[in-house]
N, C-alpha and C positions, 0 to 999 in steps of 0.2 A: 504494500500500500504506500502511496506517495501522499505527501501533504499531511496536514494535521488532522488525522482521521478521528481523533478523540473528540473533536468539537461536535461531531454528529451523534455521539453516544449520550445517553441520559446522564445528567449530573448525579454523581454518586452521593447518596445520603449517608450520614454516619450510621454505622452498623448497629449502634445501640438503640437507634430509633425504630428499627425494624421489628415488627411483631414476631415473637418466637413461634415457630411452626412445630406441630406435634410430629413425632416420628411417623414413618409410613404405616406402621402396623396399628396405629391408633393408641389412645390412652389405655384401652382395655385389653391390649395384647399381652399375652403371657411372656415372661422373660425366657429367652432362648439361651441354650448353652453354646459354646464356641463350635461344637460339632454339628449343630443344626444348620441346615441350608434351606434356602427358599426356592421354590419352583416358579420361574417366570414364564408366562405364556408368550407365544409369538406375538409380534406387533401387528401382523396383518389381521384384517377383519374380514374373514371369508363370508361369502354368501351362502355356502353350504358346508356340510361337515368336512373338516380338515383333520389331518393327523397331528397329534401333539409332538413336539420336539423336546426330548428329555436330555438331561445333562449329566447322567451318570452311567457307568458301564453296565450295571445290573439291569436298569430299565432299558438301555439300548439293546442288550442281548435279548431280552424278552420280546422287544418289538421286532428285532431281526428274525427271530424264530417264528413269530406269528405271521410273517409275510404281509399280505395286504390287509388282513383282518386284524389290525392293531387294536389293542386294548391297554389302557393305562394300568400300571401295577397297583397292587393293593394299597389302599390308603390315599389314593389320588382320585378325586372325583371331579366331575365337570359341572358346569352350570352355576358357578359362583356369580353373585350379583355385583361384587365390587372387587377392586384390585386388592383391598385389604384381605378379603377372604381367600383369594388365590395365593397371596403371599404367605399365608399362614400354613400352607400345606408343607409337609415334611417329606424329605427324601431320605433314603438309606444313608447312614453315616459313612464317610470315606475313611479308609484306613490311613495311617500315617505315611505308609509307603506310596500311596496313590494320591497325587495332588487332585484336589477338586477344581476343575477348570470351569470357566464361565459356560453357561449353556449355549450350544451352537444354534444359530439361526439358520434357516434354509439358505441364506445368502452367503454365510461365512463358514460353512462346513467344509471339512477337508477329509478326503478319503484316507490319507496316510499322514501320520505325524510322528515326530520323534518323541521318545519317552521323556526327554528333558526339553524344557522350553528355552529357546535362545532369545537374545535381545531383539533381533529383527522381528520375530514372531510376536513379541509382546508389543512392539511399537505399531504393528499392523494387526488390529483386532481380527480382521478377516482371515489372517493366517494363524492366529494363535488358538482359535477355537476348533475343537475336534469333535467329530461324530463318527459313528461306525460306518462301514462301507455299505453303500446301497447299490442299486443297479447302475451300471456304467452307461454314460451317454455315448452311444455308438450309432452311427448312421448305417443302416443295413439294407438300404434299398437296392444297391448294386455294387459290384466290386469296383475298386479304384481302377480307372482306365486312363490315368494321366499320361500324356505323351511328352516326348522330348521336345523342347522348344524348337520351332522351325528356324533354320539358319537362312535368312534372306540374302546373306552375302555370299553364299556358296555358288550361286548361279548369277552370272553377270547380266544375262539377257532378261529384262523384266517380264517379257511375254512368257518365256520358258519358266521363269521363277513362279509366276502365277499358276501356270499349268501344274508344276510340281507341288505347289502349296495346296491346291485343290485335291490332288491325288493323296497327299499326306493326311489331309483332314476329311477324306471321304466325301468331298463336295462334288457337285456337278462341275464339269469343265467351265472355265470362264466364258461368259456370254458377251460378245462384243456387238455393239450396235453403231452403225455409221449413219450420220445425217449429213446430207450435202445441201448446202445453201449457196447457190451461185457457184463460185469457184472455190469455196472453202469447205472444209470437212470438220465435223464435230463428232466426237466419239464418246461412248459410255461403255463401262464394263460392269457386269454383275458377278459378284463373288458370293455365293450362298444368298443371304438376305441383305447384302450390301451392294450399293451401286456407286461407282466412282466415275467422274466426268472430267473432261479437260476444260470445261467452261471456266472462265470466259475466253480462253484461248481457242483459236481455230487454226487449222493447218491446211496446206494446199494438197497434201497427199494422204491417202488412206493409211499407208504403212507408217508414216511419221506420226499421224494422229493416234494410231493404235499403240505404238511404242511409248509415246509421251504419256498417254493416259494410263498405260500399264505401270510406268514409273510412279505416277501419283498413287495408284492403288497399292503398290508395294510399300510406299512410305506410310500410307494410312494403316495397312495391315500390320506393319512393324510396330507402330505405336499401340495398336489395339492388342497385339499379342503380348507386348511387354507389360501392359497394365493388368492383364488377366492374372498374372502370377505374383504381382507385388502386393504385400500386405498394406493395410491402412496404417497411416502414421498415428501412433498413440502417444507421442511425446507431448509434454506440456509446452506451452508457448515459449517459456524460458529455455527449456531443453532443446527445442527445435532451433531457436535462434542461436544458441551456442554451437550446435552442430553445423548449422548453415554458415555461420560466420567463420568458424575454423576451416571449413572446406573452401569457402570463397577466398580466404587469405592466400591460397595457393595460386590465385590468378590475379596478379597485380594490375593487369590491364582490364580486368572486369569481364563479365559475361553478358551477352545480349539478353534482354529480358525474356523474350519468347523461347530462348534456349535453356533457361533455368530449369523448367520441369524435367526436360530430357537429361540434363546433367545431374540433377539431384537424384532422380530415380535410378540412373545408371550407377552413380557413385555410392549411394546409401541403400539401394535395393529396397526402397519403400516409397509409397506414394507421398506426394506433398500434402500437408494438411490443407483443409479447405480454405482457411483464411491466411494462407502463406504470404500473399502479396501485401495485404494490409500490415502484417507483422514486419515484413522486409522494408516496406516504404516508410514505416513509422519508427524504425530502429535508429538509435543514435550511432550505432556502429556500422551502419550501411549508408553509402552515398549513391543516390540515383540521379543519373544525368540523362536528360532528354535531348536527343539530337533531331535533325530534320526528318529522319526516316527510321530511327530506332531509339530504344532506351537501353542504356548500359548500367549495370549494377556493379558497384565496387565495395570491397570491404575496407573500412578505415583502419589502417594499421597504426594506431596511436600508442605510444609508449607512456601509458599513465602509471605513475608510481603505485606500487602495491600498497594495500591498506596496512597501516602500522599497528602492530600489536605490542603492548607493553608486557614485559615479563613480570610475573607476579601481580596480575590484574586484581583489582579490588573485588572482593566476594562477600557474600552474606552467609550466615549459617543455614543449614538445611531446615526446612519447615517440617515439624513433626506432624505426620498425618494421623488422624484419629482412627487407625485401623481397628482398634478394639471396639469401636462403635459401628463397625461395618454392618452388623445385623440391623441396627436401627437407622442407618443411612446418615449421610453427611448433610448438615444444613449449610447451604451455600447461597451467596449472593452473586448472580451472574453479571460480569462486568463487560465482556466482549465476546463476540462470536465471529469466527472467520469461516468455518465450515462445520459439518457435522462431526468431524474428528478434531476440531479445535474450538472447544467451548471453554472459555476462561472464566474463573470465578474465584471468590474469596470465601474461606471457611468462616462460619459464624459460630461464635462461642465466647465465653467471658474472656479467656486468655487471648484469643486471636483478635477480638473486637477491641478490647481496651488497649492493648499494646499498639495496634496500628493507628487508632485514633490519637493516642498520645504522641506517636511519632509524627503524624501529620501536623498536629498543633505545634510541636517543637520545631519542625522543619520550616513551617510558615513563619514562625516568630523569628527564627534565626536569619532567614533570607530576607525578611522585611528590613533588616538593618543593612543598608547598602555597604557600610564599611566592612562588614563581615563577608561579603561576597568575593569570591576569587574566580575571575574569568579564566576560561580555558583557551589557551592559544593554539594548542596542538593536541586535539583529542585522539585517543587511541581506541582501536577495536577491542571490545571486551571489558572496557573500563566503565565504572559506574559514575554517573554525574547527576546533577540536579538541573531541572528545567522548569520553567513556569508555564502553566497552561490554565486558562480560565481562572485567573486570580488565585491559583493554588499551585504549590510546588510539589514536584513528583520525582521519584527516583527512576532513572533510566539507565539502560546499558547500551553502548554503541555496538551495532552489529555490522555496519559498513560505512565507508567514507567516500565522498565525492570531492576529491582534492581540487578539481578545477572550479567547481561551484562553491567550494568551502562550506559544504553542508554534510551532515551525517544522519544516517537512518538509525533511530533509537527505539528500543523495546522497553515498554513500561513494565517493570518487574512486579509491580503490585496490581496491575490491571490486565495485562496481556495484549494490549494493542500496540501498534507501531506508528510512528510519525517521523517526519524529517524536520531537522532544526539546523539553523545556521551556526557556525562556530561561535559567534559572539553571543548566542543565546544559551551556551553551555557553561555551567559553573561547577567548580570542584565540590565534592560531597565529603563533608567531615566524617571521620571514622565513627563518630558518635551515632551517626545515622546508618551505619552498616551493621549494627548489632542485631537488628530485627530481621528475621528471614524474609525473603521475597514472598509476598502474599498470594500472587497469582498462581492458581492451580489449573492445569489444562486437563480436560476430560474429553473422552470420545463417546458419542451417543450410541448405545448398544442397539443393534438391530438395524441401524441406518447406514451400514457400510456402503451400500449401493448408491447412496446419495452423495458420496464423496466426489467433489468436483462438479456438483450440480450447479449450472449457471444461475439458477433462481433460488438457491437455498439460503444464501447469506441474508437477503432481505427478510425472509420469513423467520429465520433464526433470531434476527434482531428484534422483530416484532413480538415473537412469542417468548423469548428468554431474557434478553438484555434488560437489566434493571429490575429483575424479578428475584424474589427469594424462593428457593426450591429445596427439596430434599433429594439428594442423589443416592440411589441404591448402587453401591460399588460392586461390580461383577468381577473385578480383578482382585486377587488375594494379595496380602502382604508378602507371602512367600514367593509368588510369581514376580512381584515387583522387585524384590531384593535379589532373587537369584538371577534376574536378567541384568544385574549390575547397575541398577538405577538408584539414584538418590534424588531428593527433591530438586537440587540445583541443576544437575545435568539433565534430569527429565524435563525441566522447564526449558533449557536451552535446546534440547533435542526437539521439543514440541514446536519450536519456532519454524521448523522446516518439515518435520515428519509428523504423522498422526500420533495423537496422544497415546501413552501406554496404559492409561487407566480408563477402563470402560465402565460406563455408568448408565443407569436408567434414571431419568428425571421425573419427579412427581411434584404436583402442586397439592399439598395437604391442607390448604386453608379452607377447603370446602368439606361438607359432610362426606362426599364421595371423592376418593383420590382421583386425580386427573393425570393420566399417563401423558407427559409432555412429549416424549419421543413419538408416540403415536399421533399426537396432535400436530407436531411439527411436520411429520411426514404427510399428513392429509393436507396441510396448508401449502406445502411445497407443490404437491400434485395439482391443487386447484389453481395455484398462481402460475403454473407453467403454460405459456400461451402457445397456440398453434402457429406455425409459420405462415406469413402473409407476404405477398408481393407488394411493393410500394408503388403507388401511382404517382410518380414524380416526373419532372422534366428529364432528369438524367436516367441512364440505364441501370438496371440491377445486375450485379455480377452473380451468376448462378452456375450450378453444375448440372449438366444433362445426365440423368441416370438411365433413362430408357425411352425408347420411341415405340409406341404400340403399332399394331397393324393398321389402325385407322389414321395414323399420322399425328396423333396427339403426343406431346412431349411431357415427360415427368422430370421435374427439375428440383434441385435441392439448393437451399440457401446456405452459403458457406459461412455459418455463424457458430457461436458457442454451443447452441443446441445440437447441431449436427455433429460437432466434435465430441460432445458428451455421449451421444448414442454410439458413435463409432468406437470410442474409447471403452465404453461399457461392454460392448460386444467382444472386443478384443480381450478385455480382462476376464470375461467368462471362459474364453477359449484358452487363455494363457494359464489358468489354474487347472489343477487336476481334480476339479469338482466332478462328482459322479451323481447321476440322478436317473430316475426311471422315466420312461417315456410317458407322454400324456395318455390318459385313458379316455375311453369314449365319453365317460361322464364329464371329464374336463372340457371336452369340446362343447358341451352344452352351456358351460358357465364362463370360462375364461374368454377374454376378448383378444388378447395377443398371445402368440406362442413363439417359441424359439425353433427355427426350422433349419435343417441341414439340406443344402442344395448341392448335388453333385453333377448337375447337368452341364456345367462348363468344362467339358473334356476331362472329367474325373477330378477336377479341383474342388475340394470341399469349400463351400462358402456358406456362411451363417447369416440369417436374416431374421428380423422380426416379421411375423406374418399373422394374418387373420383369415379366418374362413370366410368365403364369399357367402355362405349360408350355414345355418345351424342344422346339422343332420338330425332327423327325427328318429332314425333307427340305424343300427350298425350296418355299415356298408360291407358287402360280401368280400370285397378285395381291400377294404380299408384304405382307399385312395380318395383324397379330398382336394378340392380346388382351394388354393391358398394364394392370397394377395400379399405381396411384400410391400409393407407400408412405407418403407424408407427407400424403395427402389422403383416401384410402379409395375413390376412384372407380375404375371399370373402363372402359377405352376400347379400341376397335379402332383400331390405329395402323398407318399405312403405314411400311415400312422406311426411307423417305426422311426420316421425322421422328424417327428413333431414332439417337442418337449414343453413342459410347463415353464413359461417365462417368469411367472410370479414367484415360483420357488427358487429360481436362479438369481433373479435381480428384480427386486420390487420396484425400484425407481424406473427401470426400463419398461416394466410391464404397464406402467401408467403414463409413460411419456407420449406426447402427441406424435402422430405420423408426420414424417418429414418430407415425403414426396408430394409435390404439388403438380396437378395436371393442368396444362395450358394448351392452347391451340394457336397455330400460326395464322396471322392476320393477312388478308389480301393475297391469297394464293389460290391457284386453280383447284378444282375438286381432286382430292387425294386418291391416287391409285397405287397399285403395288410397285410400279416403277418409281414413283415419287417417294414412297416410304423407304425404299432401298437407297435412294439418293440422299435422303435426310440422314439415314444411318451412316452413309459414307462420309457425309460432311461433319457429323457430330457423333463420334464414337462414345461409348459409355464412359462416364466420369470426365468428359471434356468440359472445360470452362468456357462459358459464353457470356455475352452481354444481352440482357433481356429488357425490353421496354413494353410496358402494358399500354395498350391503346384504349383510352377511356371511352366508355359507352359503346364498345364494339360488340358486346354480347352480354346477355343476361345470365348465361349459364357458365361457360368456361371463360377464363380470361383470354382475350385475344392479344397476341404478343408479336413483336418484331424481334428477331434474333440476329445478333452479329457474332459470328464465329471466326476464330483465327485460322487462316489457311496455312498451308505448308510453307508459304513464303513469309509467314510471320505477320502479315497484314490482315486486318479485319474485313470480313466479307458479310454482306447482308444476306442471310439465308433466304429470307422471303423473296427478295429480288432475284437471287440466283435461281431459285426454284421456278419462279414465274417466267423468267427470261428463257431458261432452258426448255420449259414446257412450250413456250411460244415458238422457239426455234424448231423443236422437234415436231410440233403440230404443223407448222407451215411447211416443213420439209416433206411431210407425208401427204399433203394435199395436192393432188394432181387431177387434171392437167393445169388447173389455175394455181399460180404460185402467189404473187403479191399483187397482180393486177395493176401495177403502176403505183401501188402504195409505197410510201417511204417511211422508214423507221429510224428513230434516233439510235445512238449507240446503246441505250438502255432497252431498246426493243419496243419503244412506244411509237404510235402512229403520228406522223407529222404531215403537214402540207408545206412543201418547200417554197412555193410561190403562189401568190393569190393576189386578189385585187387590193389587199391590205397595203401593198407597197405604194399604191397611189393615194392612200389616206395621209393627210398631213400629220407628221410626227409632232408638230408643235401645238396641236389642239388637244386639250384634255377632254373636253366634252363634245368632241366632234361626232355628229350623227349623220351629217350630209356627206355624200361622196360626189366627186366631180369626175365623170368619165373623161378619158383622154381624147375621145373623138368629139367632134362638134355635135351638139345636141339640139333638138328642136323642142317645141312645146309638147309636153306630155299629153297623150290622148288616151282615151279609154276605148278599147276594142269592143266590138259588138258582143253581146252575150252568146256564149257557145250553145249550139243546139243540142250538144250531148249532155248527159246527166252529170251534175257537178260531183266531184270527188270529195271525200271528207276532209276536214281541215286538220292540220297537224296540231296536236295539243302542246301547250307550253309545259315545261317542267315545274310542277307545283310543290314537290316535296322539299321545300326550302327549310332548313333547320331554323329554330328560334334564335333570337339574338343571344349571343354568348355561347351557343352550342358549337360543337366540332363538326367539320364538314370536309370529308376527303375529296380533293379535287385534283384535276390535271389541267395545266394551263395550255389551252389550244391556240390562243391568239395573244400576242404580246406587242402592243403598239407603244405604250408608255405606262408609267405607274397609275395614271388616271384613266386608262382605257385599255383593258385587256378582257379576255373571256376565258372562262373555266368550264370544265365538264365534270359532272358527278362521277367520281372514279368507280363507284360500285356498278355502274352501267358500262364501264369501259369495254369489257369483254363482249357485251351484247352489241356495242357500237362497232367493234371490229368485225364481228360476224355479219352485221348488217352491211357494212361497207363491202365486204367480199361478195356477198350475195348480190349487192347492187351492181358491182362490176360485171359479174357473170350475167345478170339479167340484161343490162344495157348493151352488152356486146353480143348478145344472142339475137337470132332472127326474130324472136318473139317481141323484141322491144318495139313499143309503139311511139312513133314520133309525134311531136306536137305541131299543129297547124297554127298560123297566126290568128285565125278566127277563134281558136280555143283558149287563148291566153286570158287569164283572169288575175287581177291584182290580189295578192294574198293567198293565191292557190299554190300548192306544193308540187314540185316537179323534181326530176333528176337532171342536173346540169353538168356539163363537161368543163373542167377548169383548164388553165393554160398548160398544166402538166399531163393532161390526158386522163385525169381521174374523175369519176362521176361522184357527185355529192347530192344530198337532199338540199333543196333550196326553196324559197318562196319568192314570188315576184313582188318587188317593192314599188317599182315604177316602170312605165313603158315609154320609150322614146323612139317612135317610128320603128326602125330595124333593130335598135339596141334596147336591151332589156336589163334593167337594174335589179339584181337578185341579191338575196342574203343567204349565206351558207349557215343553215340553222344549227348545225352540229359543231361548227368551228368559230362562229362569231364574226367573221369578216364579210365584206360585201364584194361584189364583182359585177362585171358587165358581160353579157353573153348575147349571142344571136339566137333567133328562134330555132334554127336547125341544130343547135347544141342542146336542146331540151328534149327529154324523154318522159313519157307518162310514168308516174310512180305507181308501182304495184300496191294493192291494198295492204299487203303484209308489211309494207314499209311505213305504214302510218301508225303502227302500234307503239313504236318507241317514241317518246316525247322528244321535243327539241332538246338537244344535249348541250347547247351553248348557253351560258349564263354570263351576262355582262357584269363586270366587276371593277372595283377601284381598290387601291392598296390602302390599308389602314396604317395610321401612325405617322403619316407625313402630310405636309401641306399640299393641297390639291387645287385650291382656288387661285386663279390669276397666275398660273405658273406656265412659263414657256419652256418646254422641255427641249434641251439641245439634242443633237444627234448622238453625242457621246452618252448622255443620260439614257436615251432609248436603247442604244446598242447594249449598254451594260445591263439594263433591266431585262432585255430580251435574252441575253446570254444566261442570266440567272434563272429565268422562269420558263422559257418556251419549251414545251414538251415534257416538263417535269411534274412530278406528283408532290403534293403538299397536304398538310393538315391545315385547313382553313378554319379560322374562328370568325363567325359572323358577328360583326360589331354593329352594323345597322343595315337597313334596307331603304334605298332612296328611289324616288321616282324622277326620271329625267324626261326629255322631250318625247312626245307621242306616247305617254304613259308607259314607257319602257321601264323595266325594273333593273336596278343596279345594286349589286351587293358590295358592301364595304368589308373586305376580308383582310384578316391578319394571316399572312402566309408563313407557315413554319415547315422547314425541311427536317424531317425525322429520319432520313436515310443514313445518318451518321450517329455515333454514340452520343454526341452533344447536339441539342436542338439549335437550328439556325433560323433566325427570323430575318426575312428579306428586307423589311423596312429598316431594321437596324444596320444591315450591311450598306444600304443606300445612303443612310445618314452618315455612317462612319466614313464612307468613301466620298462624301460631299456630292452625291448625285441627287440628293433630296434634302429638304429641310424638315425638322420635326414639326408635327402638328402643334397648334397652340394648346 
């Protein structure tokens, strides 16, 4: 902890003012002899009958012999109404040769233990507690079939390498697809359920495209195979940064940022932690330099002097623990909580209370006299000093120094918390104040070992325990404590970094019924643990893609402390030699989450939290059930022998929220099998991507835009890549009609390269009139056509409300005060209509328009100067020249009557796609746009897709509607606002 953390803890009251609490057993309890021991029930509160966990060898042997039909030994009954009643039950007396160990919880049991307890076991309660051997956790679904890792470097030819890889993995041979667009070739390769593509690159020759795409597939498979066999990183943040820093020191010139995962996984043979980049970028020992095209990470090789330690550091006597009062419990005042294994408190009693209160008064009186203060010029690690905090003086021990900042990290020996102080705030402590032992005692909460490292535990511990007087039922005996080589002093120093060696159950006995605070804290932590949520912000969310299902939906994980806790907890279960029986059919009816062994990944055992997709009503004949992996997103059929009770293995993990979030890609074509394979090729499992939630895109699943890092280290918009590849492949397969004269931008969007817009004045913001280049005469109205009138084209009416988001594509760009947009959700329909229109107008069935059939306001198909047909309406008629408006692109033109074709009725269904617009955020009135202004605006917007925010809707001449839009480019990780660019580059002035 950094900073003065004690400022946030409740102000300590004098211990003599606290009301004395009765012992746990109540005033009416009979006195017990030293050989009597108490049976503690498990902390979990089951919804159906569960087996008791006993803490002595006789009871354990009886349970082991009884098999599944366990019954408690004589003298032990069930159904007690209070903790007091349960605590009064007696167990058989242990002999002197057999140490009585604390009762083992389901989470902390061990199958094998040494006859003598060692120090490390006592410091880790989960390792110190022993129970008899039960059924071993073994996955029996099928034999191990793990293969030797494939050597991609053995075959130089990538095409042959893929062929050999598929043979080694028993896959179908690689499937190549070639798409020819004009003179260029685009290639895709399918390997099992993965599809790799050469997009956005195109090649002139089929063999070159095939080889280059094969190289891409080899690199993708190499990364995928390497990750399959790497274990999850279970190091703490501090341990990871130390390992990372020491490894990076060997590269004085640094490592490129996108190469760091490959280097770390190859060097340390484990996956990077999910929050590795935030740890690296925020570390004071790491320097991150951003260049024009890459980011380089360096290790700072600073020669900081080592912390100074003084020989013969000041110490205090050992605190005498009230071991003889263990059966009655220790009355304690909780001062500070760091975790479930670091609960600090002070013993309450006449000797403890009076002595400490007297020392506090004397120390405050002494330090109040300025002339008696002796400032510390050069503090040393391990030395005791006096510091002032909240108008009170306290005894602290220096645990580390920051020589550059001239500050030191100090431990409050009487309270248990840690704060940092400047050198000038440290004062010498007279030996008079070293006679009283350090008062802070560190305890570990019995039965909550699985909550160690829980990211939401500390806040609930502070709420439930800090500042509270409790009775602690000590589960560790004095013999265990002493034989492990502990004393009060070294136990306190060891507890600063390691779990406490004294295990206890905490009770509140101030009420008629004893309150089990361990159980209460566990419930509060479970309730306070939030489910993961994606942030709806302007910037992107860094996420990890865990799985892509057959429907194209993505399952993503947030790289936060919650995910690390789940991964670390699963690894801890597998790292220990815990043995437990499989889940029974009755467990499937009640438990929500299970621990599942998955051997489907080529014989590699993987363990997941899983839940049944349905609760079985009767025993399945083959004992196979559909299991959903809640932290992965996959669905598997699993045999009952591979399913274990998670609540018995790790209580915290059994109640932790699912981490996998299901999302759907925004603005992509309908997902097919080819597209799912392409997504899996772009984003292998556990790949890190940037995700942005599109607001209001769906009421069910979040619609998102994904940016993934390609093999070249640059980010690629997955949505755009999928959409563009689909358009390329779709257009290449459409024969005989290819593009019919349609022109596409580099991003694959439909453009009109030349139109009558070039004759419109760039200097007019509100120009509605057009001036044909030819000499015009007075407009005349032709006679009414004798044929039946066709229906009128409908205007686009689904305009969002002011302030709403509106996905648009800029179809016309004259100047910031005069441009046109198309609703992007109809863009695919418009493209289909244009292709059908070209085919119709160029076929013999096309019906030409006679001059006598012309009607103002009527819709026709007109040929523009590029030879492309568009839907138009007649605006005015000037003898032989006809002024028309292109209703789908927003500009005007002049055509002859022989350039018009009757519009088929099917072409009337799609409304006019062009919407007149003005740019929001800049001055528009009385502005003369220069050619430079117009060219820049056109370059930024023409043919591009934006998220438009409707700021207002104006009416201009002839009752035409004009939208005032704020255009935002979301194709990059950071949002780009067009009006801000124009203002910054001085192409526009900000609005008043």
